[in-house]
N, C-alpha and C positions, 0 to 999 in steps of 0.2 A: 843388483836391484836398487831402485830408488826407494824413497821412504813409503811409497804406496805398494811396493812389491813388484813393480813393472821393470822390465829390462831397461837399463840405462843406455839410451841411443849413443851417447858420447863414448861409452866403453866399447860398443859395437864398432864404432868407427876406428877406434884405436887398435882393435883386434884384427882388422881386415889386412891381409898381406897378399902377395902375388899368388900364393897358394890357396886362398880362400875361394870356394866354389858355391857356398850356400850360407844363408842366414836362416836361423831357426827362431820361431816365435810361438807363443802359447795362447790359446783362446778357449778356456782360461788355463792358467797354470794349476798343477795338481795341489801344491802345498797351500797356497793362499787364495786361489780362485781369481787371480788378476788376469786381465787381458792386456797383453803387451801392446805398445804403440805401433801397430802394424802398418798404418799409413806412412809414418816416418820411416819405418824400416823398409817399406817398399820403395820409397824414394831413393834410399841408399843402394838397395839392390839394383835398381835401374841405372843409377849413376855409375856403379862398378860392374855392371853386366853380370850380376850374380843371380842365382836362384833364391827364392824366398819360400821356405816351407812353414805352413801354419799347422801346429799340432792342435787340432779341435777334437781330439779323441773323447774328451769329457763333454765339450760344449756343442759338438756337431748336431746332436739331436734335440738341443734345448735352445740355444741362442737364436738360431734362424726363425724359430717358431714363436719367439717372444718380442719380436720387433714392434709389434703393434701395441705393447703395453705402454700407456702414457706415463705410468709412475716409475718406470725403470728405463734407463738409457742403455741401449746395446749398440756399441760402436761397430762399424764395418770391420770385417776380418777376412772376407772371402774373396772370390774372384771379381767382386765389384771393384776391388782396388787393383789398379794396374801395377804389375810387379809381383803379385802373389803367383807362384808357379805350381805349387802343390799343396794339398790339404789332406790330412789324415783324420778319419772319423772311426770311432769304435762302435760298431753296431751292437756289440755285446754289453755296452754300458747302457746309455739312455735310449738306445734303439731297441732294448728289450729282447735282443736275440741271445742265443747261447754263446758262452765264452769260446773265443777262438775265431771269431769272425770280425773282420775290420775292413775298411774301405780306404783306398788311396786314390784321391782325385787329382788329375792332371789338367793344367790349363790348356794343353794342346796334345794332339795325337803324336806329334814329333817327340815330346818329352816322354810320353808313355812308352815309346819304343825302346828306351834305354833300359827298361826293366825286363824286356824280353830275353829269353835264352834260346839261341839257335846254334845247331850243330850241322855242318854241311859235309863233313868227311867221316861220318859214322857209318859202319858197315850195315847197320840196321836201317838205314834210309835217311832221308832228310828229316830233321827234328827241329820243332819250335815249340816253346812253351811260354805263356804269358808271364811266368815268373821262374825263379830258380827251382822251387819244388815241382817235380813233374806231375805229382798226384795230390789231389785234395778230395776230401770227403764230399760227395754230392749231398749227403744228408744234412750237413751243416749249412750248406748254401741254401737248401730247400727250406730249412727251418728259419733262416734269416729272412728269406723272401716271404714266408708265411707271416712272420712277425711284422714285417713292413706293411703287408696287405691288411692284416688284422687291425693295426693301430691306425694306419692312414694318416693323411695330413691333419684332419680334425683331431684325431686322438693324440698325436704328438703335440699339437698346438695346445690342446687343453691341459695336458700333463706339464708342458713347459710353463704355462701361465701360473698353474698351482705351485710348482716348485719354486719359481722366482719370487712370487708373492710371499711364500712361506719363508724363503731366504731373507727377504727384506724384513719380515716380522722377527725372525730369529736374531738378525743382526741388531735391530733396535732393542731387543730384550737384553742381549749380551752387553751392549753399550751402557745399559742402566745398572749393571751389577758392579758395585764398588770394587776396585782392585784389578778389574779385567780391562783389556783393550782389544779392539778388533785389528786384525792384519789384513791388508788388502783393501782397496778403495772401491772395487767393483761389486755390484750385486749379481752374483752368479750362483750356481748350484753348490759351490763350495764356501763354507764359512769357517774362518780360522780365528783363533783368539789366543792371546798370551796374558801373562801376569804383568800388570803395570806396576803393582806395588812390590817392592823388593822383599817384603816379608812373606809373600806368597810363593809357594813352590807349585808350578803348574803340573808337574809330574805327580806330586802328591794328590792334587785335585783329581787327576785322571785315575789314580788308584782308588780313591774314595768313590768316584763314579763307577769304576769297575765293580766294586763291592756291592753297588746298588743294581748291578746288572747291565750297565751301559757299556758299549764297546765303541770307543772313539779312536780316531787315527792320531798317533803321536808324532809330533814334529820336533826338529831341533834346528839350531842355527837360523833364527832364534828358537828357544824352547816354546812350544805352543801345542795347542790341540786343534783338530779340525773335524768337520762333519760334512760329508756329502749328502745333501738333501735329496731325497727321492720320493716318488709317489707313495712308497711303502712306509716311510717314516714321518711324513708330515704330521699325522695325527698324534705322534708321540712328543712333538716339540714342546708343548706346554709343560709336560711332565719332566722333560729334560731340563728345562729352564729352572723349574722348582728345585730339582735336585742339584743343578749346578750352583744355584744360590746357597743351598745348604752345604755343599762340599767346600765352597769358598769360605764360608763361615767356619767350618770345621778346620780348614787349613790354617786360617788366621789364628785359631785357638791353639793349634799344636805346633805351628811354625817350624816346618821342615824336620820334625822329629819322626821321620819315616825310615824304617830299616827293612821294609819288605816291599813287594810288588815291583813295578817298573821304575819308580822314582830314583832308587839308588843307582840303577844301571844307566839310566839316561843322564843322571847327574854326573856320574863318573865319565861317561862318554863325552859329555860336553866340556869337561874339565881337562881332559888329556889333549895336549897339543899335537901328539903324534898320532895321525889318523890310521897309520898302519897297525899301531898297537890297538886301536879301537876295533879295526877289522879282525885282528886275531882274537880279541875278546868276544866278538860276536860269534866267531866260529866255535869257540868253547861253549858258548851259551846254546848254540844250535846242537852241538854234540849232546849236551845234557837233555835237551828237549827230545831228541830223537831216541836217546837211551831210555827215557822214562815213558815214551809213548807206546 
C-alpha cells in the first residue's frame, strides 16, 4: 500500500508474470476504506491482456448512489472504465438483504460462461448449473429481491448520501482529537484511525471504549481501529466522538498500563515476527472462547 492506503501500481507491475491471469482491486478496501487506483490498474490489465476484478462488496450499494454529492468525490470504479471485467457486490451488506446473498457482475456473457458447471456424460441426463452449487435457497433470493424493491433507487441514494456525509463529519472530528490520525484518504463508509502519538496505545483505547459499550473493529499492521458507518449508527456518532476523546485522555494518563482486554493480545500479536506462532496463539484463544461459551 502507499501512504494513503491504496494499492501501489508499481508493485502490481512487478508482481505480473506469465502465470498472472487477474488483477484484484477494492472499492473500497475493508480495513481503511480506500479506493484503489482502478483506472491505472485497468490500463495495466489491458496492456497485459489480464482480467481486472473490482471488489465492491462494501461499496457497491453506496458509492454509485453518491456520485451527485458535490462535497465528496467518488472516482470511477465500475464498467465505465475499459478493462474492468468483473465486479462483486454484497447485497447482504449495504443492500440490506439477509447474509448469504451476493452478486457477481460480468462485463460480458462470454466471461460469465466460465462460472457455469456442465456435465454431458452423466447417466442422469444432460446437466448444467450457473455455478458449482447445484441448489440454492429460493427463499434467500426472494428476500433479496424484496429488499431491492422495498428500498429502490431513491432509498439507496438517500441512505448513501446520509452515510457518506456522516463519514465526512466523523473523519473531521477524529482529525481534531490530539494524538490520533486518520488512515486512508477517501471518504467512504469506512473510517479508520490510528495513534499518532507513541505514548498512546490504540488497543488500550479500544478496551476503554468497549467498557463504555462500544464495539469497534480492531486492525493491525498498522495498529488501528475502524468503524463501518451505516444508517443504523449515524445517530450515535456524536456520542462515540465524545467517548473517544475521553478514552484518549484516559489512555494518555495510564500510558500502556493495560493487563486485560484485547490490548495485550494484539500487542503481542504485532510484536511476534513469526506469523505461524501468532496463528497458533489465535487457535488457543478460540479454544478458550468455545470452552467457556
